[in-house]
C-alpha positions as a Markdown table, in Angstrom:
| # | Residue | x | y | z |
|---|---|---|---|---|
| 1 | Met | 0.0 | 0.0 | 0.0 |
| 2 | Thr | 1.4 | 3.4 | -0.9 |
| 3 | Ala | 0.4 | 7.0 | 0.1 |
| 4 | Arg | -1.2 | 7.5 | -3.4 |
| 5 | Met | -3.2 | 4.2 | -3.3 |
| 6 | Gln | -6.9 | 4.9 | -3.9 |
| 7 | Pro | -9.5 | 3.3 | -1.7 |
| 8 | Glu | -10.7 | 1.2 | -4.5 |
| 9 | Glu | -7.2 | -0.2 | -5.1 |
| 10 | Leu | -6.9 | -1.2 | -1.4 |
| 11 | Ser | -10.3 | -2.7 | -1.6 |
| 12 | Gly | -9.2 | -4.8 | -4.5 |
| 13 | Arg | -6.1 | -6.1 | -2.8 |
| 14 | Leu | -8.0 | -7.0 | 0.4 |
| 15 | Ser | -10.7 | -8.8 | -1.6 |
| 16 | Gln | -8.2 | -10.7 | -3.6 |
| 17 | Ala | -6.3 | -11.8 | -0.5 |
| 18 | Thr | -9.5 | -13.2 | 1.2 |
| 19 | Glu | -10.5 | -14.9 | -2.0 |
| 20 | Val | -7.2 | -16.7 | -2.3 |
| 21 | Cys | -7.5 | -17.8 | 1.3 |
| 22 | Arg | -11.0 | -19.0 | 0.5 |
| 23 | Ser | -9.7 | -21.2 | -2.3 |
| 24 | Phe | -7.1 | -22.8 | 0.0 |
| 25 | Leu | -9.6 | -23.3 | 2.8 |
| 26 | Gly | -12.1 | -24.9 | 0.5 |
| 27 | Ser | -9.8 | -27.8 | -0.2 |
| 28 | Gly | -9.3 | -28.7 | 3.4 |
| 29 | Asp | -11.5 | -30.2 | 6.2 |
| 30 | Ala | -12.4 | -27.0 | 8.0 |
| 31 | Arg | -16.1 | -26.9 | 8.8 |
| 32 | Arg | -15.9 | -23.3 | 9.7 |
| 33 | Trp | -13.3 | -20.6 | 9.1 |
| 34 | Glu | -12.7 | -16.9 | 9.2 |
| 35 | Val | -10.3 | -14.7 | 7.2 |
| 36 | Phe | -9.3 | -11.2 | 8.3 |
| 37 | Ala | -7.1 | -9.2 | 6.0 |
| 38 | Lys | -5.8 | -5.8 | 6.9 |
| 39 | Ser | -3.5 | -3.1 | 5.4 |
| 40 | Ser | -2.4 | 0.2 | 6.9 |
| 41 | Leu | -0.2 | 3.2 | 6.2 |
| 42 | Thr | 1.0 | 5.3 | 9.1 |
| 43 | Arg | 2.9 | 8.6 | 8.6 |
| 44 | Glu | 4.6 | 10.2 | 11.6 |
| 45 | Thr | 5.9 | 13.8 | 11.2 |
| 46 | Glu | 8.0 | 15.6 | 13.7 |
| 47 | Val | 8.1 | 19.4 | 13.7 |
| 48 | Val | 10.5 | 21.2 | 16.1 |
| 49 | Asp | 10.4 | 25.0 | 16.5 |
| 50 | Gly | 8.3 | 25.3 | 13.3 |
| 51 | Arg | 10.8 | 23.3 | 11.2 |
| 52 | Leu | 10.3 | 19.8 | 9.8 |
| 53 | Arg | 12.7 | 17.5 | 11.4 |
| 54 | Arg | 11.6 | 14.1 | 10.1 |
| 55 | Thr | 8.9 | 12.1 | 8.4 |
| 56 | Val | 8.6 | 8.4 | 8.9 |
| 57 | Gln | 6.2 | 6.3 | 6.9 |
| 58 | Val | 5.3 | 2.7 | 7.8 |
| 59 | Glu | 3.2 | 0.3 | 5.8 |
| 60 | Glu | 1.9 | -3.0 | 7.1 |
| 61 | Ser | -0.4 | -5.6 | 5.7 |
| 62 | Gly | -1.3 | -9.2 | 6.6 |
| 63 | Ile | -3.8 | -12.0 | 7.0 |
| 64 | Gly | -5.2 | -13.7 | 10.0 |
| 65 | Val | -7.0 | -17.1 | 9.7 |
| 66 | Arg | -9.2 | -19.0 | 12.2 |
| 67 | Val | -10.4 | -22.5 | 11.5 |
| 68 | Trp | -12.5 | -25.2 | 13.2 |
| 69 | Asp | -12.9 | -28.7 | 11.9 |
| 70 | Gly | -15.6 | -29.9 | 14.3 |
| 71 | Ser | -13.3 | -30.7 | 17.2 |
| 72 | Arg | -10.2 | -28.6 | 16.9 |
| 73 | Ala | -9.6 | -24.8 | 16.6 |
| 74 | Gly | -6.6 | -23.1 | 15.1 |
| 75 | Phe | -5.3 | -19.6 | 14.4 |
| 76 | Ala | -2.4 | -18.2 | 12.5 |
| 77 | Ala | -1.3 | -15.0 | 10.7 |
| 78 | Ala | 1.1 | -14.1 | 8.0 |
| 79 | Ser | 2.4 | -10.7 | 6.8 |
| 80 | Gly | 1.5 | -9.6 | 3.2 |
| 81 | Leu | -1.5 | -9.9 | 1.0 |
| 82 | Asp | -0.2 | -12.2 | -1.7 |
| 83 | Ala | -0.9 | -15.8 | -2.4 |
| 84 | Ser | 2.1 | -17.1 | -0.5 |
| 85 | Ser | 1.0 | -15.2 | 2.6 |
| 86 | Ala | -2.5 | -16.6 | 2.3 |
| 87 | Arg | -1.2 | -20.2 | 1.9 |
| 88 | Ser | 1.2 | -19.7 | 4.9 |
| 89 | Ala | -1.6 | -18.4 | 7.2 |
| 90 | Val | -4.0 | -21.2 | 6.2 |
| 91 | Ser | -1.4 | -23.9 | 6.5 |
| 92 | Ala | -0.2 | -22.7 | 9.9 |
| 93 | Ala | -3.8 | -22.4 | 11.3 |
| 94 | Arg | -4.5 | -26.0 | 10.3 |
| 95 | Ala | -1.2 | -27.3 | 11.6 |
| 96 | Gly | -1.6 | -25.5 | 15.0 |
| 97 | Ala | -5.2 | -26.5 | 15.6 |
| 98 | Ala | -5.9 | -27.9 | 19.1 |
| 99 | Pro | -8.9 | -29.6 | 20.7 |
| 100 | Gly | -11.6 | -27.1 | 21.6 |
| 101 | Pro | -15.0 | -25.7 | 20.8 |
| 102 | Asp | -15.9 | -23.5 | 17.9 |
| 103 | Pro | -14.6 | -20.0 | 18.9 |
| 104 | Met | -16.4 | -18.2 | 16.1 |
| 105 | Pro | -19.9 | -16.7 | 16.5 |
| 106 | Pro | -22.7 | -18.3 | 14.5 |
| 107 | Glu | -23.8 | -16.7 | 11.3 |
| 108 | Arg | -27.1 | -15.6 | 12.8 |
| 109 | Leu | -25.2 | -13.1 | 15.0 |
| 110 | Leu | -23.1 | -11.6 | 12.2 |
| 111 | Gly | -24.1 | -8.2 | 10.8 |
| 112 | Thr | -23.1 | -4.6 | 10.3 |
| 113 | Thr | -24.1 | -1.1 | 11.3 |
| 114 | Ala | -23.8 | 1.8 | 9.0 |
| 115 | Val | -20.9 | 4.1 | 10.0 |
| 116 | Asp | -19.6 | 7.3 | 8.8 |
| 117 | Pro | -16.9 | 6.7 | 6.1 |
| 118 | Gly | -14.6 | 9.2 | 7.9 |
| 119 | Pro | -12.2 | 11.9 | 6.5 |
| 120 | Lys | -9.6 | 11.5 | 3.8 |
| 121 | Met | -5.9 | 11.0 | 4.5 |
| 122 | Pro | -4.5 | 14.5 | 4.8 |
| 123 | Pro | -2.0 | 15.5 | 2.1 |
| 124 | Arg | 1.7 | 15.7 | 2.7 |
| 125 | Gly | 2.6 | 19.0 | 4.5 |
| 126 | Trp | -0.6 | 18.9 | 6.6 |
| 127 | Ala | 1.3 | 18.2 | 9.8 |
| 128 | Gln | 3.8 | 21.1 | 9.4 |
| 129 | His | 1.0 | 23.5 | 8.3 |
| 130 | Val | -1.3 | 22.8 | 11.3 |
| 131 | Thr | 1.5 | 22.8 | 13.9 |
| 132 | Thr | 2.7 | 26.2 | 12.6 |
| 133 | Glu | -0.8 | 27.5 | 13.0 |
| 134 | Leu | -1.1 | 25.9 | 16.4 |
| 135 | Gly | 2.2 | 27.6 | 17.5 |
| 136 | Leu | 1.0 | 31.0 | 16.4 |
| 137 | Ala | -2.4 | 30.5 | 18.1 |
| 138 | Leu | -0.7 | 29.5 | 21.4 |
| 139 | Ser | 1.6 | 32.5 | 21.4 |
| 140 | Ser | -1.3 | 34.8 | 20.6 |
| 141 | Leu | -3.5 | 33.3 | 23.3 |
| 142 | Ser | -0.9 | 33.6 | 26.0 |
| 143 | Gly | 0.8 | 36.9 | 25.0 |
| 144 | Gly | 3.9 | 35.0 | 24.2 |
| 145 | Val | 4.1 | 33.0 | 27.4 |
| 146 | Leu | 3.4 | 29.7 | 25.7 |
| 147 | Arg | 5.7 | 28.5 | 22.9 |
| 148 | Leu | 5.2 | 25.3 | 20.9 |
| 149 | Gly | 8.5 | 23.5 | 21.1 |
| 150 | Arg | 7.8 | 20.1 | 19.4 |
| 151 | Ala | 4.9 | 18.4 | 17.8 |
| 152 | Ile | 4.6 | 14.9 | 16.5 |
| 153 | Ala | 1.6 | 14.3 | 14.1 |
| 154 | Gln | 0.5 | 10.8 | 13.3 |
| 155 | Glu | -1.7 | 10.2 | 10.3 |
| 156 | Gly | -2.9 | 6.8 | 9.3 |
| 157 | Arg | -5.1 | 5.1 | 6.7 |
| 158 | Tyr | -6.2 | 1.5 | 7.2 |
| 159 | Gly | -8.5 | -0.9 | 5.6 |
| 160 | Trp | -9.7 | -4.4 | 6.5 |
| 161 | Arg | -11.9 | -7.2 | 5.2 |
| 162 | Leu | -13.5 | -10.0 | 7.2 |
| 163 | Cys | -15.1 | -13.0 | 5.6 |
| 164 | Thr | -16.4 | -16.4 | 6.7 |
| 165 | Ala | -17.1 | -19.8 | 5.4 |
| 166 | Glu | -20.8 | -18.9 | 5.2 |
| 167 | Asp | -20.1 | -16.3 | 2.5 |
| 168 | Trp | -20.6 | -13.5 | 4.9 |
| 169 | Ser | -18.2 | -10.6 | 4.4 |
| 170 | Val | -17.6 | -7.0 | 5.5 |
| 171 | Glu | -15.1 | -4.3 | 4.6 |
| 172 | His | -14.1 | -1.1 | 6.2 |
| 173 | Gln | -11.6 | 1.8 | 5.6 |
| 174 | Arg | -10.9 | 4.8 | 7.7 |
| 175 | Thr | -8.4 | 7.6 | 8.4 |
| 176 | Val | -7.1 | 8.3 | 11.9 |
| 177 | Ala | -5.0 | 11.2 | 13.1 |
| 178 | Ser | -3.6 | 12.5 | 16.4 |
| 179 | Met | -0.9 | 14.9 | 17.6 |
| 180 | Leu | 1.5 | 15.0 | 20.6 |
| 181 | Val | 2.6 | 18.5 | 21.4 |
| 182 | Glu | 5.1 | 19.8 | 23.8 |
| 183 | Val | 4.7 | 23.4 | 25.0 |
| 184 | Leu | 7.2 | 25.6 | 26.9 |
| 185 | Val | 5.5 | 27.6 | 29.6 |
| 186 | Gly | 7.3 | 30.9 | 30.2 |
| 187 | Asp | 10.5 | 30.3 | 32.3 |
| 188 | Arg | 9.1 | 27.3 | 34.0 |
| 189 | Pro | 11.4 | 24.2 | 33.6 |
| 190 | Gly | 10.2 | 21.2 | 31.6 |
| 191 | Thr | 7.5 | 21.0 | 29.0 |
| 192 | Trp | 3.7 | 20.7 | 29.1 |
| 193 | Arg | 2.6 | 17.7 | 26.9 |
| 194 | Glu | -0.8 | 17.2 | 25.3 |
| 195 | Trp | -2.1 | 14.3 | 23.2 |
| 196 | Ile | -4.9 | 15.4 | 20.8 |
| 197 | His | -7.3 | 13.1 | 19.0 |
| 198 | Val | -8.0 | 14.7 | 15.6 |
| 199 | Ala | -11.4 | 13.5 | 14.5 |
| 200 | Asp | -11.2 | 15.3 | 11.1 |
| 201 | Pro | -7.8 | 16.6 | 9.8 |
| 202 | Glu | -9.4 | 18.8 | 7.2 |
| 203 | Ser | -11.3 | 20.8 | 9.8 |
| 204 | Phe | -8.6 | 21.0 | 12.5 |
| 205 | Ala | -9.2 | 24.2 | 14.4 |
| 206 | Ala | -5.9 | 25.6 | 15.6 |
| 207 | Glu | -7.4 | 28.3 | 17.8 |
| 208 | Ala | -9.8 | 26.0 | 19.6 |
| 209 | Thr | -7.0 | 23.5 | 20.2 |
| 210 | Ala | -4.7 | 26.2 | 21.5 |
| 211 | Ala | -7.4 | 27.3 | 23.9 |
| 212 | Arg | -7.8 | 23.7 | 25.1 |
| 213 | Ile | -4.0 | 23.5 | 25.8 |
| 214 | Gly | -3.4 | 27.0 | 27.0 |
| 215 | Asn | -6.2 | 27.3 | 29.5 |
| 216 | Arg | -4.7 | 24.4 | 31.4 |
| 217 | Ala | -1.0 | 25.0 | 30.9 |
| 218 | Leu | -1.2 | 28.6 | 32.0 |
| 219 | Leu | -2.6 | 27.6 | 35.4 |
| 220 | Thr | 0.8 | 26.1 | 36.3 |
| 221 | Arg | 2.4 | 29.6 | 36.5 |
| 222 | His | 0.7 | 30.4 | 39.8 |
| 223 | Gly | 2.6 | 30.3 | 43.1 |
| 224 | Ile | 2.7 | 27.1 | 45.1 |
| 225 | Ala | -0.1 | 26.5 | 47.7 |
| 226 | Thr | -0.8 | 23.3 | 49.5 |
| 227 | Asp | -3.5 | 22.1 | 51.8 |
| 228 | Arg | -4.9 | 18.9 | 53.3 |
| 229 | Gly | -8.2 | 17.5 | 54.6 |
| 230 | Leu | -11.6 | 17.0 | 53.1 |
| 231 | His | -12.1 | 19.0 | 49.9 |
| 232 | Asp | -14.2 | 19.1 | 46.7 |
| 233 | Leu | -12.3 | 17.9 | 43.7 |
| 234 | Leu | -12.7 | 19.0 | 40.1 |
| 235 | Leu | -11.1 | 16.6 | 37.7 |
| 236 | His | -9.9 | 17.8 | 34.3 |
| 237 | Pro | -11.2 | 15.5 | 31.5 |
| 238 | Glu | -7.7 | 13.9 | 31.1 |
| 239 | Val | -7.7 | 13.0 | 34.8 |
| 240 | Ser | -11.2 | 11.7 | 34.6 |
| 241 | Ala | -10.2 | 9.5 | 31.6 |
| 242 | Gln | -7.3 | 8.0 | 33.6 |
| 243 | Leu | -9.5 | 7.2 | 36.5 |
| 244 | Leu | -12.2 | 5.6 | 34.3 |
| 245 | Ala | -9.5 | 3.6 | 32.5 |
| 246 | Ala | -8.4 | 2.2 | 35.8 |
| 247 | Ile | -11.9 | 0.9 | 36.6 |
| 248 | Ser | -12.6 | -0.3 | 33.0 |
| 249 | Pro | -11.9 | -4.0 | 33.8 |
| 250 | Leu | -15.2 | -3.9 | 35.8 |
| 251 | Phe | -17.1 | -3.8 | 32.5 |
| 252 | Leu | -15.5 | -6.9 | 30.9 |
| 253 | Ala | -17.1 | -10.3 | 31.2 |
| 254 | Thr | -15.5 | -12.3 | 34.0 |
| 255 | Pro | -16.1 | -15.6 | 36.0 |
| 256 | Asp | -18.5 | -15.1 | 39.0 |
| 257 | Asp | -15.9 | -16.4 | 41.4 |
| 258 | Gln | -13.4 | -13.8 | 40.2 |
| 259 | Asp | -15.8 | -10.8 | 39.9 |
| 260 | Pro | -14.9 | -7.8 | 42.0 |
| 261 | Leu | -17.9 | -5.8 | 41.1 |
| 262 | Pro | -20.4 | -7.0 | 43.7 |
| 263 | Gly | -18.0 | -6.0 | 46.5 |
| 264 | Leu | -17.7 | -2.5 | 45.2 |
| 265 | Leu | -21.5 | -1.8 | 45.1 |
| 266 | Gly | -23.1 | 0.4 | 47.7 |
| 267 | Pro | -26.1 | -0.5 | 49.8 |
| 268 | Asn | -28.4 | 0.7 | 47.0 |
| 269 | Gly | -26.7 | -1.5 | 44.4 |
| 270 | Leu | -24.9 | 1.5 | 42.8 |
| 271 | Leu | -21.3 | 1.6 | 41.7 |
| 272 | Ser | -21.3 | 5.4 | 41.4 |
| 273 | Ala | -23.4 | 8.4 | 41.9 |
| 274 | Tyr | -26.4 | 9.0 | 39.6 |
| 275 | Ala | -24.5 | 11.6 | 37.6 |
| 276 | Leu | -22.3 | 8.9 | 35.9 |
| 277 | Thr | -23.5 | 6.9 | 32.9 |
| 278 | Leu | -20.9 | 5.0 | 30.9 |
| 279 | Val | -21.1 | 3.3 | 27.5 |
| 280 | Asp | -18.9 | 1.4 | 25.1 |
| 281 | Asp | -19.6 | 3.3 | 21.9 |
| 282 | Arg | -18.4 | 1.7 | 18.6 |
| 283 | Ser | -20.5 | 3.7 | 16.1 |
| 284 | Asp | -19.9 | 7.4 | 17.2 |
| 285 | Pro | -18.0 | 9.0 | 14.2 |
| 286 | Ala | -16.1 | 11.3 | 16.6 |
| 287 | Ala | -14.7 | 8.3 | 18.5 |
| 288 | Pro | -11.2 | 6.9 | 17.8 |
| 289 | Val | -12.2 | 3.3 | 17.0 |
| 290 | Val | -15.1 | 3.0 | 14.7 |
| 291 | Gly | -16.3 | 0.3 | 12.4 |
| 292 | Pro | -19.4 | -1.5 | 11.0 |
| 293 | Cys | -18.9 | -4.4 | 13.3 |
| 294 | Asp | -16.7 | -5.6 | 16.2 |
| 295 | Gly | -13.6 | -7.6 | 15.9 |
| 296 | Glu | -15.4 | -10.8 | 14.9 |
| 297 | Gly | -18.4 | -9.6 | 12.9 |
| 298 | Leu | -21.2 | -8.7 | 15.4 |
| 299 | Pro | -22.8 | -5.3 | 14.5 |
| 300 | Ala | -21.2 | -2.2 | 16.0 |
| 301 | Arg | -23.4 | -0.7 | 18.7 |
| 302 | Arg | -23.5 | 1.4 | 21.9 |
| 303 | Thr | -23.4 | -0.9 | 24.9 |
| 304 | Leu | -24.8 | 0.6 | 28.1 |
| 305 | Leu | -22.3 | -0.3 | 30.9 |
| 306 | Leu | -23.4 | 1.9 | 33.8 |
| 307 | Glu | -26.7 | 3.7 | 33.9 |
| 308 | Glu | -26.9 | 6.5 | 36.5 |
| 309 | Gly | -24.5 | 4.6 | 38.7 |
| 310 | Ala | -26.2 | 1.2 | 38.2 |
| 311 | Pro | -24.3 | -1.6 | 36.4 |
| 312 | Arg | -26.2 | -2.8 | 33.3 |
| 313 | His | -24.1 | -4.8 | 30.8 |
| 314 | Arg | -20.7 | -6.1 | 30.1 |
| 315 | Val | -18.8 | -6.6 | 26.9 |
| 316 | Ala | -17.3 | -9.9 | 25.8 |
| 317 | Ser | -16.0 | -11.6 | 22.7 |
| 318 | Phe | -18.3 | -14.4 | 21.5 |
| 319 | Ala | -16.1 | -17.1 | 23.2 |
| 320 | Asp | -16.0 | -15.2 | 26.5 |
| 321 | Ala | -19.7 | -14.5 | 26.4 |
| 322 | Arg | -20.4 | -18.2 | 26.0 |
| 323 | Arg | -17.9 | -19.1 | 28.8 |
| 324 | Phe | -19.2 | -16.5 | 31.3 |
| 325 | Asp | -22.9 | -16.8 | 30.4 |
| 326 | Glu | -23.2 | -13.3 | 29.0 |
| 327 | Thr | -25.3 | -12.2 | 26.0 |
| 328 | Pro | -23.1 | -11.5 | 23.0 |
| 329 | Arg | -23.3 | -7.8 | 22.3 |
| 330 | Gly | -20.3 | -7.2 | 20.0 |
| 331 | Gly | -17.6 | -6.8 | 22.6 |
| 332 | Ala | -14.6 | -8.1 | 20.7 |
| 333 | Val | -11.6 | -6.0 | 19.7 |
| 334 | Arg | -9.0 | -6.9 | 17.1 |
| 335 | Leu | -5.8 | -4.9 | 17.4 |
| 336 | Ser | -4.2 | -6.3 | 14.2 |
| 337 | Tyr | -4.3 | -9.2 | 11.8 |
| 338 | Arg | -1.8 | -11.0 | 14.1 |
| 339 | Asp | -4.3 | -11.1 | 17.0 |
| 340 | Arg | -7.4 | -13.3 | 17.6 |
| 341 | Pro | -10.5 | -11.3 | 18.5 |
| 342 | Ser | -10.5 | -10.7 | 22.3 |
| 343 | Thr | -12.7 | -9.1 | 24.8 |
| 344 | Gly | -12.2 | -5.4 | 25.2 |
| 345 | Leu | -13.7 | -1.9 | 25.3 |
| 346 | Ala | -13.3 | 0.0 | 22.0 |
| 347 | Asn | -14.4 | 3.5 | 23.2 |
| 348 | Leu | -15.3 | 3.9 | 26.9 |
| 349 | Arg | -17.4 | 7.1 | 27.0 |
| 350 | Val | -19.2 | 9.2 | 29.6 |
| 351 | Leu | -22.7 | 10.3 | 28.5 |
| 352 | Thr | -22.9 | 14.1 | 29.0 |
| 353 | Asp | -26.5 | 14.7 | 28.0 |
| 354 | Asn | -27.3 | 16.0 | 31.5 |
| 355 | Gly | -23.9 | 17.5 | 32.1 |
| 356 | Met | -23.0 | 21.0 | 33.1 |
| 357 | Ala | -20.8 | 23.5 | 31.3 |
| 358 | Ala | -17.2 | 23.5 | 32.6 |
| 359 | Gly | -17.7 | 27.1 | 33.8 |
| 360 | Gln | -20.7 | 26.0 | 35.9 |
| 361 | Leu | -18.7 | 23.2 | 37.5 |
| 362 | Leu | -16.1 | 25.8 | 38.6 |
| 363 | Thr | -18.8 | 27.8 | 40.3 |
| 364 | Ala | -20.5 | 24.8 | 41.9 |
| 365 | Ser | -17.9 | 24.8 | 44.8 |
| 366 | Asp | -16.6 | 27.7 | 46.8 |
| 367 | Arg | -13.4 | 25.9 | 47.4 |
| 368 | Ala | -12.0 | 23.0 | 45.4 |
| 369 | Leu | -8.8 | 21.4 | 44.2 |
| 370 | Tyr | -8.8 | 21.3 | 40.4 |
| 371 | Leu | -6.7 | 18.4 | 39.3 |
| 372 | Leu | -5.1 | 19.1 | 35.9 |
| 373 | Arg | -2.9 | 16.1 | 35.2 |
| 374 | Thr | -1.9 | 12.7 | 36.7 |
| 375 | Leu | 1.8 | 12.3 | 37.5 |
| 376 | Ala | 1.6 | 8.5 | 37.5 |
| 377 | Pro | -0.9 | 5.9 | 36.3 |
| 378 | Val | -4.1 | 5.8 | 38.4 |
| 379 | Thr | -4.1 | 2.4 | 40.2 |
| 380 | Cys | -7.2 | 0.6 | 41.5 |
| 381 | Asp | -7.1 | -2.6 | 43.5 |
| 382 | Leu | -10.5 | -3.9 | 42.5 |
| 383 | Ser | -10.2 | -6.9 | 44.8 |
| 384 | Asp | -10.2 | -4.7 | 48.0 |
| 385 | Gly | -11.8 | -1.6 | 46.5 |
| 386 | Thr | -9.0 | 0.9 | 46.9 |
| 387 | Tyr | -7.5 | 3.5 | 44.6 |
| 388 | Ser | -4.4 | 5.7 | 44.4 |
| 389 | Leu | -4.1 | 8.8 | 42.4 |
| 390 | Ile | -1.1 | 11.2 | 42.2 |
| 391 | Ala | -1.7 | 14.4 | 40.4 |
| 392 | Ser | -1.0 | 18.1 | 40.1 |
| 393 | Gly | -3.5 | 20.9 | 40.2 |
| 394 | Val | -4.6 | 24.3 | 41.4 |
| 395 | Trp | -6.6 | 25.5 | 44.3 |
| 396 | Ile | -9.8 | 27.3 | 43.3 |
| 397 | Glu | -11.5 | 29.7 | 45.9 |
| 398 | His | -14.6 | 31.6 | 44.9 |
| 399 | Gln | -13.8 | 31.1 | 41.2 |
| 400 | Arg | -10.2 | 32.4 | 41.6 |
| 401 | Val | -7.0 | 30.5 | 41.5 |
| 402 | Arg | -5.3 | 30.6 | 44.9 |
| 403 | Gly | -2.2 | 28.6 | 44.0 |
| 404 | Trp | -0.5 | 25.7 | 42.3 |
| 405 | His | -0.3 | 22.4 | 44.0 |
| 406 | Pro | 2.5 | 20.5 | 42.3 |
| 407 | Val | 2.0 | 17.0 | 43.9 |
| 408 | Val | -1.1 | 15.8 | 45.6 |
| 409 | Glu | -1.9 | 12.2 | 46.7 |
| 410 | Leu | -5.4 | 10.8 | 46.8 |
| 411 | Ser | -6.2 | 7.4 | 48.0 |
| 412 | Gly | -8.9 | 5.5 | 49.8 |
| 413 | Asp | -12.2 | 3.7 | 49.2 |
| 414 | Leu | -12.9 | 3.5 | 45.4 |
| 415 | Gly | -16.6 | 3.0 | 45.9 |
| 416 | Ala | -16.8 | 6.1 | 48.1 |
| 417 | Leu | -14.9 | 8.2 | 45.5 |
| 418 | Leu | -17.3 | 7.1 | 42.6 |
| 419 | Arg | -20.4 | 7.6 | 44.7 |
| 420 | Arg | -19.4 | 11.2 | 45.5 |
| 421 | Ile | -19.4 | 12.3 | 41.8 |
| 422 | Asp | -21.8 | 15.2 | 42.0 |
| 423 | Ala | -21.8 | 16.3 | 38.4 |
| 424 | Val | -20.2 | 15.7 | 35.0 |
| 425 | Gly | -19.3 | 18.4 | 32.5 |
| 426 | Thr | -20.1 | 18.8 | 28.8 |
| 427 | Asp | -16.5 | 19.3 | 27.8 |
| 428 | Leu | -15.9 | 15.7 | 26.6 |
| 429 | Ser | -12.6 | 14.9 | 25.0 |
| 430 | Trp | -10.9 | 11.7 | 23.9 |
| 431 | Phe | -7.7 | 10.4 | 25.4 |
| 432 | Gln | -5.4 | 7.5 | 24.8 |
| 433 | Thr | -4.9 | 5.6 | 28.2 |
| 434 | Pro | -3.4 | 2.4 | 29.4 |
| 435 | Gly | -7.0 | 1.0 | 29.3 |
| 436 | Gly | -7.7 | 2.1 | 25.8 |
| 437 | Phe | -9.5 | 5.1 | 24.4 |
| 438 | Val | -11.7 | 7.0 | 26.9 |
| 439 | Gly | -14.0 | 9.9 | 26.2 |
| 440 | Ala | -14.4 | 11.9 | 29.4 |
| 441 | Pro | -15.6 | 15.3 | 30.6 |
| 442 | Ser | -14.7 | 17.2 | 33.8 |
| 443 | Leu | -16.0 | 15.5 | 36.9 |
| 444 | Leu | -17.0 | 17.3 | 40.2 |
| 445 | Ile | -16.4 | 15.0 | 43.3 |
| 446 | Arg | -17.5 | 16.2 | 46.7 |
| 447 | Arg | -15.5 | 15.9 | 50.0 |
| 448 | Gln | -12.5 | 13.7 | 49.3 |
| 449 | Pro | -9.4 | 13.4 | 51.6 |
| 450 | Val | -6.4 | 15.3 | 50.2 |
| 451 | Val | -2.8 | 14.8 | 51.4 |
| 452 | Gly | -0.4 | 17.6 | 50.3 |
């Protein structure tokens, strides 16, 4: 695949690869099989002080094959989309088959959901152009206090095709883009880093992005002030996302004897306060991971995980749903052609339909600690219901910043923390976390213990 390859050319290569696999599989004893072919192009551009430093382009393609002969299941993958790659993947899947049930969902569950085709791959030069605009916007917004030092833009175009022995097939192509920017804040040592999900490169808004970065980065210039005791907390969306990522395993199918969720519920059966509703949304065009189906062919959908604090559903691959007595809802993810479909959240998202504007959240408490950024991964011990969060932030008193708190430690009862979420904002943004992509707004949490 090359940068100039048109969508129809990629579609032809994917279709040809799966058809070659089909011919090899048809001559064997597999009762059921599945072929997943994928090709991707990723372009990474680094810009330093407004000058292009490097551009790296990576192309990858390959085929993954699953087979089941009635008593044994096998999986194998091979790089490339040519006939030798197809033969290699099919042969290895057959040779590596081991006793086990059919891991693939029945044809009656397969299907697709209409999804937005997404934007086009931006042209060469896009990264340098938008980072130059972003740098100018940051400088203008801050009166020269903020300076864009380095930016790394990642643009990618991928396409995949999934087909089965039952003549069911689906194909999808999409563009993804993101930026990692490093901003110098006055004479303060170090840099302020931001990861930005770019839903549509063609409509990238430099001014709005600069405001998102600058409004937070400029708060770090205030003098140091510390405190301790019980205080209201306001979590920036990035901090909210890291917290939600830490509890995301609660929403995956699990054996009853290993399930930590019941032990975290309050007396009323709620995991969190009424303000919090969570979904796994695989069809929102603004989300990072979008497709017509999940990783093994079940229609893409929005799965309600937590409704006003009450647990509702969990996600699972077909095999895990069967193993843990869950209803299959399209909860499989497929990271690449090298991987079997596995249970996972695609886009964990907070619903903000009843949220408050970020400005209103700031006025909802006379005195609060506004956490701007985590300084280490948020950890949750789901077995004993505790959490640990180390972050930096600013003290807000009567809607004014009193001072910068460089390191604050929060720990304690996870259930109590979640059930003290008083309100969610409407300022939802997407973040890449250790637990996958999370779309989160600001969160207001009442009366939490703070150790300075």
